[in-house]
N, C-alpha and C positions, 0 to 999 in steps of 0.2 A: 503494500500500500504506499502511496506517495504522500510525503508530508512536505508542504511548501513554506517558503517565507516570501514576503513581497519586498522588492527594492524600489523604493521611491526615490526618484532623482529630480533634478531642477527643471526638467522639460515637461513634467506633468504633476505640479504640486496642486491637485484638485481632489476633493472628496469623490469626484466622478472619475477618477483615474480608473482605466479598465482593469488593472491588476487588483486594485482594491475592490472593485465591483464583482470581478470574476471569482475572487477568493476572499469573501467576506468572513471577518474574524481571524483571518490568518495573520500571524506575527509579521509585523512590517518594520523595515528599517530605513532610515535616512542617515547619510554620512556626510558631514561637512568635510570637504575635500580642500585641505588647507593649501595645497599646492596650486590647485585651480583658482582659489580666492586670491592668492597672491599674484598668480600669473595674469588673471584678468582684472586685477586691482579693484575687486568689488567694494564698493562704498559701504560705510555703515548703515546708511538708509537702506540700500539693497539687501544686506544681510538681515536687517530687521524686518523688512518685508517678507523675506523667505522664512524667517523664524515665525513670524505671525501666522504664515500659511501652515506651517508645520503644526502649530498648536491646534489646529482644526482637523488635523489628520491622526489616525491611530497608529503612530509610528514611535519607534525607539529612536532616539537621536544619539549619534556617536560622532567622533570626529577622527580623522587620521586617513590612513591609506584606504581608499574605498574597497578594493578587492579584499584586502585582509580582514577588514570590518565585517564585510558581507559574509566571507566564508566562516568567520568566528561566530557570527550570529546564527548562521545555518547550523553549525555544529552544536551551539548551545541549545536551539530548538529541536534537535536531531531531525533536521529537514534534509531531504534529498533532492530538493527542486528549489530554484530561485526563479521567481516570476517578477517580471518588470514590463515596462512599456517601451516602445521604439523611441529613437531619438536621432535627430540629424547629426549629432556631434560626432566627429571622428574619434574623440577621446572615449566616447560610449562604446564604440566597436572594440577599442583595445581592452577596456574593462571587461566586456563580455567575454572576449576570447580567453582572458585570464581566468574568469570565472568557470569557464566550460571545461578547463583543465581539470577541475577538481569535482565539479557538481553539474548536474543537468539544469539547463537554462531555457525558460520559456519567455519569449518576447511577444507581448501583444501589441497589436496596432492601436494607434490613436486616430480617431476621426479628425482630420486636419481643420483648422479654423477657416482656412481658405486654401484654394489651389493656387500654387505659385511654384515655378521651377527655377527661377532666378536666384541670385546670392542675396542673402539678408544677413547683415551683421547682427549677430545674436547676443553680442555683449552687453547691450542696452536696450531696454524696452522701447525707449523713444525711437531708436533706429529701426526696430522691427515694426513698430506701429506706423511709421511714416510710410512704409511700403503696404502693410496690412489694410490700413484704412481705405486705400484706394480700391481693394477688392471686396471688403466687407460691406461697404455702404454704396455699392454700384446701383 
């Protein structure tokens, strides 16, 4: 019998996250990626927004190496499956590849907010919204 955990990441901080919906009551984890925070130079305002989102989700919050923390949480929960949702981030693919070396991984699709095939700078919401609003309010 499969026992899962849910990995919540920054590209789907919603109570309607498909992984949380598909696996209700399943232990879930969020990991503050300190290297990414520093690399992207996330502001205190952005970090506060993320934290406030997390407070509305049924997640255990940790910090450190994302892969190590997810695998440790899975082991603590005696899980043999990590469930998450897809992300356009190249770092996401790297994290998933590392997780899959140790445990089964299921990646669920997220219904896109809008259809767009071009480049969007995802480091700041305002840059994303500048592109998105042209498609959302057509």
